[in-house]
C-alpha positions in Angstrom: 85.5 -20.1 39.1 87.7 -17.2 40.1 85.0 -14.6 39.7 84.6 -12.2 42.5 82.1 -9.3 42.8 83.6 -5.8 42.5 82.7 -5.2 46.1 85.1 -7.9 47.2 87.9 -7.0 44.9 89.8 -5.5 47.9 90.6 -9.1 49.1 93.2 -9.5 46.4 95.4 -6.8 48.0 96.5 -9.7 50.2 98.0 -13.0 49.1 95.9 -15.3 46.9 95.6 -17.8 49.8 94.1 -15.2 52.1 91.6 -14.2 49.4 90.6 -17.9 49.1 90.0 -18.1 52.8 87.9 -14.9 52.8 85.8 -16.2 49.9 85.4 -19.5 51.6 84.3 -17.8 54.9 81.8 -15.6 53.1 80.4 -18.6 51.2 80.2 -20.7 54.4 78.5 -17.9 56.4 76.0 -17.6 53.6 75.3 -21.3 53.6 74.8 -21.3 57.4 72.4 -18.4 57.3 70.5 -20.1 54.5 70.3 -23.4 56.5 69.2 -21.6 59.7 66.5 -19.6 57.8 65.2 -22.8 56.1 65.1 -24.6 59.5 63.3 -21.7 61.2 60.8 -21.4 58.3 59.9 -25.1 58.6 59.6 -24.7 62.3 57.2 -21.7 62.0 55.1 -23.6 59.4 54.8 -26.6 61.7 53.8 -24.3 64.6 51.2 -22.6 62.4 49.7 -25.9 61.4 49.4 -26.9 65.0 47.5 -23.7 65.8 45.1 -24.3 62.9 44.2 -27.8 64.3 
């Protein structure tokens, strides 16, 4: 579970707790972007269906 991409290896130059918070922030940001994209996609699909009717 402690796997980190090489691009993010620099976070371990700080304390382990800081690295954990950085990983959590990146994961949380990704989740929010995914949820927002999903919501906007469904909204666009509903709008497109209305135009077809």
